[in-house]
C-alpha positions in Angstrom: 153.2 142.9 89.4 149.8 144.5 88.9 146.7 143.1 90.6 145.1 142.0 87.3 148.3 140.6 85.7 147.0 137.0 85.9 143.5 137.9 84.7 142.3 135.9 81.7 140.6 138.0 79.0 139.6 137.2 75.4 139.4 139.3 72.2 135.7 139.7 71.6 134.7 139.2 75.2 134.1 136.3 77.6 132.1 134.4 75.1 135.2 133.6 73.1 136.3 131.4 76.1 133.8 128.9 74.7 135.7 128.5 71.5 137.8 125.4 72.7 134.7 123.6 73.9 132.8 124.4 70.6 135.7 123.3 68.5 136.0 120.1 70.5 132.4 119.3 69.9 132.8 120.1 66.1 135.7 117.6 66.0 133.7 115.0 67.8 130.8 115.5 65.4 133.2 115.1 62.5 134.9 111.9 63.9 131.7 110.3 65.2 129.1 111.5 62.7 130.9 111.7 59.4 134.2 109.9 59.5 132.9 106.9 61.4 135.9 107.0 63.7 134.9 106.1 67.3 138.4 106.1 68.7 138.9 108.1 71.9 142.4 109.0 70.7 140.8 110.9 67.9 138.5 112.7 70.3 141.5 113.6 72.5 143.4 114.8 69.4 140.5 117.1 68.5 140.2 118.4 72.0 143.9 119.3 72.3 143.9 121.0 68.9 140.8 122.9 70.1 142.8 124.1 73.1 145.7 125.3 70.9 143.4 127.1 68.5 141.5 128.7 71.4 144.7 130.2 72.7 144.8 132.6 69.7 141.7 134.3 71.0 143.1 135.0 74.5 144.7 138.4 75.2 147.3 136.8 77.4 148.5 133.5 76.1 150.4 132.7 79.3 147.3 133.4 81.4 145.3 131.1 79.1 147.7 128.2 79.5 147.9 128.8 83.2 144.1 128.5 83.4 144.3 125.2 81.4 147.0 123.9 83.7 145.0 124.9 86.7 142.0 122.9 85.4 144.2 119.9 84.6 145.7 120.1 88.2 142.2 119.9 89.7 141.4 116.9 91.8 138.6 115.9 89.5 140.8 115.1 86.4 143.6 113.4 88.4 141.2 111.2 90.3 139.3 110.2 87.2 142.5 109.4 85.4 143.6 107.1 88.2 140.2 105.4 88.4 140.5 104.8 84.6 143.9 103.1 85.0 143.0 100.7 87.9 139.6 99.9 86.5 141.0 99.4 83.0 143.5 96.9 84.3 140.8 95.1 86.3 138.5 94.9 83.3 141.2 93.4 81.1 142.1 90.9 83.8 138.5 89.8 84.0 138.4 89.4 80.3 141.5 87.2 80.3 140.0 85.3 83.2 137.0 84.4 80.9 134.3 85.6 83.2 132.3 86.5 80.1 132.5 82.8 79.0 131.3 81.8 82.4 128.3 84.1 82.2 127.5 82.8 78.6 127.6 79.2 80.0 125.2 80.2 82.8 122.9 82.1 80.5 122.7 79.1 78.1 121.8 76.8 81.0 119.0 79.0 82.4 117.9 80.3 79.0 118.3 84.0 79.5 117.0 86.2 76.7 118.1 89.6 75.4 115.4 91.6 77.3 116.2 89.8 80.6 119.9 90.6 80.1 119.2 94.3 79.7 116.9 94.4 82.7 119.5 92.5 84.8 122.2 94.8 83.6 120.2 97.9 84.6 119.5 96.5 88.1 123.0 95.3 88.9 124.7 98.4 87.7 122.3 100.5 89.7 123.0 98.5 92.8 126.8 98.7 92.3 126.8 102.4 91.5 124.6 103.2 94.4 126.8 101.3 96.9 130.2 102.5 95.6 129.2 106.0 94.6 131.2 105.7 91.3 129.2 105.7 88.1 132.4 105.8 86.0 134.0 102.7 87.5 130.7 100.9 87.3 130.4 101.6 83.5 134.0 100.6 82.9 133.7 97.4 84.9 130.3 96.1 83.7 130.6 96.7 79.9 133.6 94.4 79.3 132.0 91.7 81.5 128.4 91.7 80.2 128.6 93.1 76.7 129.7 89.8 75.0 127.0 88.0 77.0 124.4 90.4 75.8 125.5 90.0 72.2 125.4 86.3 72.3 122.0 86.3 74.1 120.8 88.5 71.2 120.2 91.6 73.2 119.9 94.9 71.4 123.5 96.2 72.0 122.7 100.0 72.0 119.9 99.2 74.5 122.3 97.1 76.6 124.8 100.0 76.7 122.0 102.4 77.6 121.1 100.0 80.5 124.7 100.2 81.8 124.8 104.0 81.7 121.3 104.3 83.0 122.0 102.0 86.0 125.2 103.9 86.7 123.4 107.3 86.6 120.6 106.0 88.9 123.3 105.1 91.5 125.0 108.4 91.0 121.8 110.2 91.7 121.0 108.6 95.0 124.2 107.0 96.3 125.1 108.6 99.7 128.8 108.5 98.8 128.3 109.8 95.2 130.0 113.0 94.3 126.6 114.1 92.8 124.7 113.6 96.0 127.4 115.2 98.1 128.0 118.2 95.8 124.3 118.9 95.2 123.5 118.9 98.9 126.6 120.6 100.3 126.3 123.6 97.9 122.9 124.4 99.5 122.4 126.3 102.7 119.4 126.9 105.0 118.0 130.4 104.8 116.5 130.4 108.3 119.2 128.7 110.3 122.9 128.0 109.9 124.2 124.8 108.3 123.7 122.7 105.2 121.2 119.9 104.6 122.1 116.4 105.8 122.8 113.9 102.9 120.5 111.3 104.4 117.6 113.7 104.3 118.4 114.7 100.7 118.5 111.1 99.5 115.2 110.3 101.4 113.5 113.2 99.8 114.8 112.1 96.3 113.8 108.5 96.5 110.2 108.9 95.4 111.3 110.5 92.2 114.2 108.1 91.6 112.3 105.0 92.2 109.4 106.1 90.0 111.9 106.7 87.2 113.6 103.4 88.0 110.4 101.3 87.6 109.5 103.0 84.3 113.0 102.6 83.0 113.1 98.9 83.9 109.9 98.3 81.9 111.3 100.1 78.9 114.5 98.0 78.9 112.4 94.9 79.0 110.3 96.1 76.1 113.2 97.2 73.8 116.0 95.0 75.1 115.6 92.0 72.8 117.0 91.8 69.3 114.9 88.8 68.4 115.0 85.1 69.1 118.4 83.3 69.4 119.3 81.7 66.1 121.8 79.1 64.9 124.7 81.6 64.8 124.1 82.6 68.4 123.9 79.0 69.4 127.3 78.3 67.7 128.8 81.3 69.5 127.5 80.0 72.8 129.2 76.7 72.2 132.4 78.4 71.2 132.6 80.9 74.0 131.0 78.9 76.8 133.3 77.9 79.7 132.0 77.3 83.2 135.5 77.8 84.7 135.1 81.5 84.0 132.6 81.7 86.9 135.6 81.3 89.3 136.3 85.0 88.4 133.2 86.0 90.3 135.4 85.7 93.4 137.6 88.8 92.6 134.4 90.6 91.4 132.6 90.0 94.7 135.8 91.0 96.7 136.0 94.2 94.7 132.4 95.0 95.4 132.7 94.1 99.0 135.7 96.3 99.6 134.1 99.1 97.6 131.0 98.9 99.7 132.8 98.7 103.0 135.7 101.2 102.4 134.1 103.5 99.8 137.6 103.5 98.2 137.6 102.4 94.6 141.4 102.3 94.5 141.7 99.9 97.4 138.8 97.8 96.0 140.3 97.6 92.5 143.7 96.6 94.0 142.1 93.8 96.0 140.2 92.7 92.9 143.3 92.7 90.6 145.4 90.7 93.1 142.7 88.2 94.0 141.7 87.8 90.3 145.3 87.1 89.3 145.7 84.5 92.1 142.3 82.8 91.2 143.2 82.8 87.5 146.6 81.2 88.1 145.3 78.6 90.5 142.4 77.5 88.3 144.6 77.4 85.2 142.4 80.0 83.4 145.5 82.3 83.1 149.2 81.8 82.8 151.9 84.2 84.0 152.2 85.4 80.3 148.6 86.6 80.6 149.6 89.0 83.4 152.8 90.6 81.9 155.2 89.5 79.3 157.9 91.0 77.0 158.4 89.5 73.6 160.8 91.0 71.1 160.8 94.2 73.1 157.0 94.4 73.0 154.9 94.4 76.3 151.9 92.1 76.6 149.5 90.9 79.2 146.4 92.4 80.8 148.3 95.0 82.8 149.6 96.9 79.7 146.4 96.1 77.7 144.3 97.7 80.4 146.5 100.8 80.5 146.7 101.1 76.7 142.9 100.8 76.5 142.3 104.0 78.6 145.0 106.3 77.3 142.8 108.1 74.8 140.1 108.5 77.4 142.5 109.9 80.0 143.9 112.4 77.4 140.3 113.5 76.6 139.5 113.9 80.4 142.6 116.2 80.8 141.6 118.3 77.8 138.1 118.6 79.2 139.1 119.7 82.7 141.5 122.2 81.0 138.6 123.8 79.3 136.7 123.9 82.6 139.7 125.7 84.0 139.4 128.4 81.3 135.7 128.9 81.9 136.3 129.3 85.6 139.2 131.6 85.3 137.7 134.1 82.9 134.3 134.2 84.8 132.3 132.9 81.8 130.5 130.2 83.8 129.5 132.6 86.5 128.3 135.2 84.0 126.1 132.8 82.2 124.3 131.5 85.3 124.0 134.9 86.8 121.9 136.0 83.8 119.5 133.1 84.7 119.1 134.3 88.2 118.2 137.8 87.1 115.5 136.7 84.6 111.8 137.4 85.0 111.0 133.7 85.3 112.7 133.7 88.7 109.7 135.7 90.0 107.6 132.5 90.6 108.3 129.2 92.3 107.7 127.2 89.2 109.9 129.6 87.2 112.6 129.4 89.8 112.5 125.6 89.8 112.7 125.6 86.0 115.7 127.9 86.0 117.5 125.8 88.6 116.7 122.6 86.6 117.7 123.8 83.1 120.5 126.0 84.4 122.0 122.8 86.0 121.5 120.9 82.7 123.1 123.7 80.7 126.1 123.8 83.0 126.5 120.1 82.7 126.3 120.3 78.9 129.0 123.0 78.8 131.5 120.9 80.8 131.0 117.6 79.0 128.4 116.1 81.3 130.7 116.0 84.3 127.8 115.9 86.7 129.7 116.3 90.0 131.5 119.4 88.9 128.3 120.7 87.3 126.6 120.5 90.7 129.4 122.4 92.3 129.4 125.1 89.6 125.7 125.7 89.5 125.0 124.8 93.1 125.8 128.3 94.5 123.4 129.9 92.0 120.7 127.4 92.7 121.3 128.1 96.4 120.6 131.8 96.1 117.7 131.4 93.7 116.1 128.7 95.9 116.5 130.8 99.1 114.5 133.7 97.5 111.7 131.3 96.6 111.9 129.8 100.1 112.5 126.3 98.7 113.9 123.8 101.2 117.6 122.9 100.6 116.4 119.2 100.0 114.3 120.4 97.0 117.0 122.5 95.5 119.6 119.7 95.8 117.3 117.2 94.2 116.6 119.5 91.2 120.3 120.1 90.7 121.2 116.4 90.9 118.4 115.3 88.6 119.2 117.6 85.8 123.0 117.4 85.9 122.7 113.6 85.8 120.3 113.2 82.9 119.9 115.4 79.9 123.6 116.5 79.5 124.7 112.8 79.7 122.9 112.1 76.4 125.0 114.4 74.2 126.9 111.9 72.0 129.5 114.4 71.0 131.0 115.6 74.3 129.4 113.5 77.0 132.1 112.1 79.3 129.9 109.1 80.1 129.3 108.2 76.4 133.0 108.7 75.7 134.0 106.4 78.6 131.4 103.8 77.6 132.6 103.9 74.0 136.2 103.3 75.1 135.1 100.1 76.9 132.8 99.1 74.0 135.6 99.5 71.4 137.9 97.3 73.5 135.2 94.6 73.7 134.6 94.8 69.9 138.3 94.3 69.2 138.4 91.2 71.4 135.1 89.6 70.3 135.0 89.8 66.5 131.3 88.7 66.3 130.2 92.0 67.9 129.6 94.7 65.3 130.8 98.3 65.5 128.6 100.5 67.8 128.1 104.2 67.0 127.8 106.6 69.9 125.0 108.3 67.9 122.8 105.2 68.5 123.0 105.4 72.3 121.0 108.5 73.4 117.5 107.1 72.5 118.1 104.1 74.7 119.5 105.9 77.8 116.0 105.6 79.3 116.8 106.7 82.8 118.3 109.9 81.5 115.1 110.6 79.7 112.6 109.5 82.3 114.2 111.0 85.4 114.0 114.7 84.3 110.4 114.0 83.0 109.4 112.8 86.5 110.8 116.0 87.9 109.1 118.2 85.3 105.8 116.6 86.4 106.7 117.4 90.0 107.6 121.0 89.1 104.3 121.7 87.3 102.0 119.8 89.7 103.8 120.7 92.9 104.3 117.0 93.8 106.7 116.7 96.7 107.7 120.4 96.6 109.3 121.3 99.9 109.6 124.8 101.5 111.8 125.8 104.4 110.0 126.6 107.7 111.0 129.2 110.2 113.6 126.9 111.8 114.7 125.1 108.7 112.1 122.3 108.9 110.3 120.9 105.9 107.0 122.5 105.0 104.6 121.6 102.2 102.2 124.3 100.9 101.0 125.7 97.7 102.8 128.9 96.8 103.1 130.8 93.5 
């Protein structure tokens, strides 16, 4: 067998490797923008059809599908699929356990309004995501629990969803166990000594930017979070869905968070949450054995199967997406695109270099469906070489990469993994609570305030030099003006 027998090539050049991704986005635009179909199954369908059509442009069909399989075999897709399953089951269990009704009762008692709910949601999701390092599980957990509360408290629902995603991305950007923090830091190297930057130092250097964006974002959620005063309809809904016993389900939620914080293992934490929640639900009488798992006339029921069914479409989309990433990696398209950036004239100045690192990171994230951890890994090596030439400290390089992979690409409503995941949870809530209207993914980007503010803070930093760090002779941090 020849040396290049497994090489992936395309008719018309490497650029044709983008065909599946482009077709997938076109399908998403059709389903979301024109057909009004927000079902993740439809998105998965379009993505797999795109993969099939893309194979006709490959010179070796076998090599093409081997690249797809290689991408689907990657740890990223399999880990995310498992997270979706366990968190999906946990979310449905919490719904059956009426925790939402408990929060509604509490909100009615203390007179919480729509703006307050959105600010609270942003803060609590930020805390959870920072501690657990998992923005995905935070989004999938918090939307089913708090969305009905937000609707009854007359919050602006797209703003509420934006608060969940924003809080999760804040945590993703600074969490010491986040894949974004780890990938953005560990792809960087010191130029003047051996080794890679410590994660603690990277997070510390990033805090001034993250906290600035956090405060601005919190104010925006307070300003735009309310949908008006609570009327007669909302008061009737409060009376219908209010149940203080639902607050007993805070026990499994606290246990899940405690185990997630302590072990940094979302699978163990979710398992503890599901088991403890089932026990609490049965003991308090909120749930019956039939709410867990039942078979009637050959049809499965209960929160276990409901949780799994709820994430099937999203899991299929995830596998299609990582399959496309496998294609881009195998044919060298990703490397070719970012290499052009490194050879551009803009790389001749520090400001230009930082802009290339920033928008190169964003472009990489956009191309792979906003998967920010993998985007950090993909562009990190390029950012490393560019930053070394400009004598930028590894802390600075890591922070630019993390900021721009975890912000602008996330806002693309047609292929953003985060919006797709959020919409899967949103659709499930809308089916269960008929008083909540349909939400379009196209309505979400304007209210994902952290994803807008965070890169703006860094752009100010780039053009003013605020916090710019250079590497000293022994790898130490130095601050000086250098063009």
